[in-house]
C-alpha positions in Angstrom: 32.4 26.6 -0.3 32.6 29.1 -3.2 32.1 32.1 -0.9 34.5 30.8 1.8 37.3 30.0 -0.7 37.1 33.2 -2.6 36.9 35.2 0.6 39.9 33.5 2.1 41.8 33.9 -1.2 41.0 37.6 -1.5 41.9 38.3 2.1 45.2 36.5 1.7 46.0 38.4 -1.5 45.1 41.7 0.2 47.3 40.9 3.2 50.2 40.0 1.0 49.9 43.1 -1.2 49.6 45.3 1.9 52.6 43.9 3.7 54.8 43.1 0.8 54.3 45.8 -1.9 56.7 45.9 -4.9 58.5 42.7 -4.2 59.8 40.6 -7.2 57.4 37.7 -6.3 54.3 40.0 -6.3 53.5 39.4 -10.0 53.8 35.7 -9.5 51.5 35.8 -6.5 48.9 37.8 -8.4 49.1 35.5 -11.4 48.8 32.4 -9.3 45.9 33.9 -7.4 44.0 34.6 -10.6 44.8 31.2 -12.0 43.6 29.5 -8.8 40.5 31.6 -8.9 39.7 30.6 -12.5 40.5 26.9 -11.9 38.2 26.9 -8.8 35.3 28.7 -10.5 35.5 26.8 -13.8 35.7 23.4 -12.1 32.9 21.3 -10.6 31.0 22.9 -7.8 32.6 22.2 -4.4 30.7 19.8 -2.2 28.6 18.5 -5.1 30.9 15.7 -6.1 29.8 12.1 -6.1 31.3 11.4 -2.7 34.0 8.8 -1.7 31.9 5.7 -2.3 30.7 7.0 -5.7 34.3 7.8 -6.7 35.4 4.4 -5.7 32.7 2.8 -7.9 33.2 5.2 -10.8 35.2 4.1 -13.8 38.7 5.5 -14.1 37.8 7.3 -17.3 34.8 9.1 -15.8 36.7 10.1 -12.6 39.9 11.2 -14.4 38.8 14.7 -15.4 37.8 15.6 -11.8 41.0 14.1 -10.4 43.1 16.1 -13.0 41.3 19.3 -12.1 41.7 18.7 -8.4 45.4 18.0 -8.9 45.8 21.2 -10.8 44.0 23.2 -8.0 46.0 21.6 -5.2 49.3 22.0 -7.0 48.6 25.7 -7.8 47.8 26.3 -4.1 50.9 24.5 -2.9 53.1 26.7 -5.0 51.2 29.8 -3.9 51.6 28.9 -0.2 55.3 28.2 -0.7 55.7 31.7 -2.1 53.3 33.4 0.3 52.4 31.4 3.5 49.4 33.7 4.2 47.4 31.8 1.6 47.5 28.7 3.8 44.0 29.2 5.3 42.5 28.4 1.8 43.2 24.8 2.7 39.9 24.5 4.6 37.7 24.6 1.4 40.2 22.5 -0.4 39.8 19.8 2.4 36.1 19.7 1.8 36.7 19.5 -2.0 39.0 16.6 -1.6 36.7 14.8 0.7 33.8 15.2 -1.7 35.7 14.0 -4.8 38.2 11.4 -3.6 37.8 7.9 -2.2 38.1 7.8 1.6 41.8 6.8 1.9 43.0 9.2 -0.8 40.9 12.0 0.7 42.5 11.4 4.1 46.0 11.4 2.5 45.2 14.7 0.9 44.0 16.2 4.2 47.2 15.1 5.9 49.3 16.6 3.0 47.5 20.0 3.2 47.7 20.1 6.9 51.4 19.4 7.0 51.9 22.1 4.3 49.9 24.6 6.3 51.9 23.9 9.5 55.2 24.3 7.6 54.1 27.5 6.0 52.8 29.0 9.2 56.1 28.1 11.1 58.1 29.6 8.2 56.0 32.8 8.4 56.4 33.1 12.2 60.1 32.6 12.0 60.2 30.6 15.3 58.5 27.6 16.8 55.0 28.2 18.1 53.0 25.3 19.6 49.7 27.0 18.6 50.7 27.0 14.9 51.6 23.3 15.2 48.3 22.3 16.9 45.7 24.6 15.4 45.8 23.5 11.7 45.5 19.8 12.6 42.6 20.5 14.9 40.8 22.5 12.2 41.5 19.8 9.6 40.3 17.1 12.0 37.1 19.0 12.7 36.4 19.7 9.1 37.0 16.1 8.2 34.8 14.8 11.0 32.0 17.1 10.1 32.1 16.1 6.4 32.3 12.4 7.1 29.4 12.6 9.6 27.2 14.5 7.1 28.1 12.1 4.4 27.2 9.1 6.5 24.0 10.8 7.6 23.1 11.5 4.0 23.8 7.9 3.1 21.6 6.6 5.8 18.9 9.1 4.7 19.1 7.8 1.1 18.9 4.2 2.4 15.9 5.1 4.5 14.2 6.8 1.5 14.9 3.7 -0.6 13.4 1.5 2.1 10.3 3.8 2.3 9.9 3.7 -1.5 10.3 -0.1 -1.6 7.8 -0.4 1.3 5.3 1.8 -0.4 5.6 -0.3 -3.6 5.1 -3.5 -1.6 2.2 -2.0 0.2 0.6 -0.9 -3.1 1.1 -4.4 -4.4 -0.4 -5.9 -1.3 -3.4 -3.6 -1.5 -4.0 -4.6 -5.1 -3.8 -8.3 -4.2 -6.3 -7.7 -1.3 -8.6 -5.8 -3.5 -8.5 -8.6 -6.1 -9.2 -11.3 -3.4 -12.1 -9.2 -2.0 -13.6 -8.8 -5.4 -13.3 -12.5 -6.1 -15.0 -13.2 -2.8 -17.8 -10.7 -3.6 -18.2 -12.3 -7.1 -18.4 -15.8 -5.6 -21.1 -14.7 -3.1 -23.1 -13.1 -5.9 -22.9 -16.1 -8.1 -23.7 -18.5 -5.2 -26.8 -16.5 -4.2 -28.2 -15.7 -7.7 -27.1 -17.7 -10.7 -26.3 -20.9 -8.9 -29.6 -20.9 -7.1 -31.5 -20.3 -10.4 -29.7 -23.0 -12.2 -30.4 -25.4 -9.4 -34.1 -24.6 -9.5 -34.2 -25.0 -13.3 -32.5 -28.4 -13.0 -35.0 -29.6 -10.5 -37.9 -28.4 -12.5 -36.6 -30.0 -15.7 -36.0 -33.3 -13.9 -39.5 -33.2 -12.6 -40.9 -32.5 -16.1 -38.9 -35.4 -17.5 -40.4 -37.8 -15.0 -44.0 -36.9 -15.8 -43.6 -36.1 -19.4 -45.4 -39.3 -20.6 -47.9 -39.6 -17.8 -48.9 -36.0 -17.2 -47.9 -33.7 -20.1 -49.8 -30.7 -18.6 -47.8 -30.9 -15.4 -44.6 -31.3 -17.4 -45.4 -28.2 -19.5 -46.1 -26.3 -16.2 -42.7 -27.3 -14.9 -41.0 -26.2 -18.1 -42.9 -22.8 -18.0 -41.8 -22.3 -14.4 -38.2 -23.2 -15.4 -38.4 -20.7 -18.3 -39.5 -18.0 -15.9 -36.7 -18.7 -13.6 -34.3 -18.6 -16.5 -35.6 -15.2 -17.5 -35.2 -13.9 -13.9 -31.7 -15.3 -13.9 -30.9 -13.5 -17.1 -32.1 -10.3 -15.6 -30.0 -11.0 -12.5 -26.9 -11.7 -14.6 -27.3 -8.4 -16.4 -27.7 -6.5 -13.2 -24.9 -8.4 -11.7 -22.6 -7.3 -14.6 -23.5 -3.7 -13.9 -23.1 -4.2 -10.2 -26.7 -3.1 -9.4 -29.1 -4.2 -6.7 -31.2 -7.4 -7.1 -33.8 -7.2 -9.9 -36.6 -8.1 -7.5 -36.1 -4.9 -5.6 -36.9 -2.8 -8.7 -40.6 -3.7 -8.7 -41.5 -0.9 -6.4 -42.7 -2.9 -3.4 -39.3 -3.0 -1.7 -38.0 -5.9 0.4 -41.4 -7.4 1.4 -42.6 -7.8 -2.2 -39.2 -9.1 -3.2 -39.3 -11.8 -0.5 -42.9 -12.8 -1.5 -41.8 -13.1 -5.1 -38.8 -15.2 -4.0 -41.1 -17.5 -2.0 -43.5 -17.9 -4.8 -41.1 -19.2 -7.3 -39.1 -21.6 -5.0 -39.5 -25.1 -6.6 -39.8 -28.3 -4.6 -40.4 -26.8 -1.2 -43.5 -25.0 0.0 -42.3 -21.6 1.2 -44.5 -19.2 3.1 -43.6 -15.5 3.6 -44.8 -13.4 6.5 -44.3 -9.7 7.1 -44.7 -8.6 10.7 -44.7 -5.0 12.0 -45.1 -1.8 10.0 -42.7 -1.8 7.0 -40.3 1.1 7.0 -38.0 2.2 4.2 -34.6 0.5 4.4 -31.4 1.6 2.8 -30.8 -0.2 -0.5 -27.7 -2.0 0.7 -29.7 -3.5 3.7 -32.5 -4.6 1.4 -30.0 -6.1 -1.0 -28.1 -7.9 1.7 -31.3 -9.4 3.3 -32.7 -10.6 0.0 -29.4 -12.2 -0.9 -29.3 -13.9 2.5 -32.8 -15.2 1.9 -31.8 -16.6 -1.5 -28.7 -18.3 0.0 -30.7 -19.8 2.9 -33.4 -21.1 0.5 -30.7 -22.6 -1.7 -29.3 -24.4 1.3 -32.8 -25.6 2.2 -33.3 -26.9 -1.3 -29.9 -28.6 -1.7 -29.2 -29.9 1.8 -32.2 -29.8 4.2 -34.7 -32.1 2.4 -37.4 -30.0 3.9 -41.1 -30.1 3.0 -41.8 -26.6 4.1 -39.9 -23.4 4.8 -40.9 -20.0 6.1 -39.6 -16.5 5.4 -40.4 -14.0 8.2 -39.5 -10.4 8.0 -40.1 -8.5 11.3 -39.9 -4.7 11.7 -39.0 -3.8 15.3 -38.4 -0.4 16.8 -34.7 -0.6 16.6 -33.9 -3.3 14.0 -35.3 -5.4 11.2 -35.0 -9.2 11.5 -35.2 -11.8 8.7 -35.8 -15.4 9.8 -35.6 -18.4 7.4 -36.9 -21.6 9.0 -37.3 -25.1 7.6 -38.4 -28.5 8.8 -35.6 -30.3 7.2 -33.0 -32.7 8.7 -30.9 -30.0 10.3 -27.3 -30.1 11.2 -24.8 -29.4 14.0 -23.7 -25.7 13.8 -20.6 -26.5 15.8 -19.7 -29.5 13.8 -18.6 -28.0 10.6 -21.6 -26.5 8.8 -24.3 -27.9 6.6 -24.2 -31.6 5.7 -23.5 -32.7 2.2 -20.6 -32.5 -0.2 -21.1 -28.8 -1.0 -20.5 -27.4 2.5 -18.4 -24.4 3.2 -19.6 -21.3 1.3 -23.2 -20.5 2.0 -23.0 -19.6 5.7 -19.8 -17.5 5.4 -21.3 -15.6 2.5 -24.5 -14.9 4.5 -22.5 -13.8 7.5 -20.3 -11.6 5.4 -23.3 -9.9 3.9 -25.0 -9.1 7.2 -21.8 -7.9 8.7 -21.3 -5.6 5.7 -24.4 -3.7 6.8 -23.7 -3.8 10.5 -25.9 -6.7 11.5 -25.5 -10.2 13.0 -26.3 -13.6 11.8 -27.6 -16.4 14.2 -28.0 -20.0 13.2 -30.1 -22.5 15.3 -30.2 -26.1 14.3 -29.8 -29.6 15.4 -29.8 -33.0 13.6 -33.5 -33.9 12.8 -35.0 -30.6 14.1 -34.7 -28.3 11.2 -32.8 -25.0 10.9 -33.5 -21.4 11.6 -31.3 -18.7 10.1 -31.8 -15.3 11.6 -30.3 -12.0 10.3 -30.8 -8.9 12.4 -29.8 -5.5 11.1 -30.1 -2.4 13.3 -32.2 0.5 11.9 -29.5 2.9 13.0 -25.9 2.2 11.9 -23.6 0.8 14.5 -20.2 -0.9 14.6 -19.7 -3.8 12.4 -19.2 -7.0 14.5 -16.1 -9.1 14.0 -16.8 -12.6 12.5 -16.5 -15.5 14.9 -13.7 -17.9 14.0 -16.0 -21.0 14.0 -18.4 -19.4 11.4 -15.5 -18.3 9.2 -14.6 -21.9 8.8 -18.0 -22.9 7.5 
């Protein structure tokens, strides 16, 4: 806009001086041209105004300096065109300036005024009626106005789109934070269920047993208390590792998963638990060992709290392409399709085990029937594969 306006103004002044040298109005034309140049250069940058909507919302005091400046520029140009009609083509930059600084209706009124003034000046300069001079200026003004309004609406839509994108990004970030919080809560609940809750349950059973035989068999009571103390010590170590988000403490003994399962079976109170290792043990990734050990802990907690079993068996089988952990008991069993384990505390153990095995790319199978015991089988491929989707019926358990 600066370049176009100054170029048109300079060309109009050069044309006037070339064709009308030494006329009495020449000093006035030069003075008005310099004044218009200074006003235009010292004012706000053309095309950088707040736009029609912004001017409409602006307070009168804030918009007043711009309107006064625009009025001075337009008035100077009107006088200049009246004295020298060749300056009429400077109206095009002035049209864009008015559209950028005025509200829509006021801008259209200014465009109409400038267009009529240009037509009158051109007809006066031609000395006779010329349809081209009558039609060309309104066409140019209409094109300029249409282009500006289109660009302005496009810019407004782009700003609205950017605002929507920013708002969507903020909402997405908030949703991700909420999902991360829920996932962490779910992870914490599984860890507590499989470690601290199981240890506390075992201690309670041992202390109750010690209380029952305290007077009749003090030696057995002390043995129960010592076992409960050992479980409490193991629970304390688990809690410390849990706080630091490390693997189960039993896996740090050096013997890997087989030794950890044997240690788990040896300290299970109330139920005789046997541990079998079949096949040649192979090194497993620590997440797989941790998941299988937690599954074994959760399954034995279900056996102790719900199954009323006399015996249970942990079987770890190393196959060519997968490792399988089976936890079987001779308890009262349940209907896997009927809502999960019996008892008032149903609903968390099985989903937690399924989530753990799916987290390492494995599958969980549950076989049970009322009165026939339960077998929980976790199979993890030795080579990573796709993580299976949880079945809706198991998600509800």
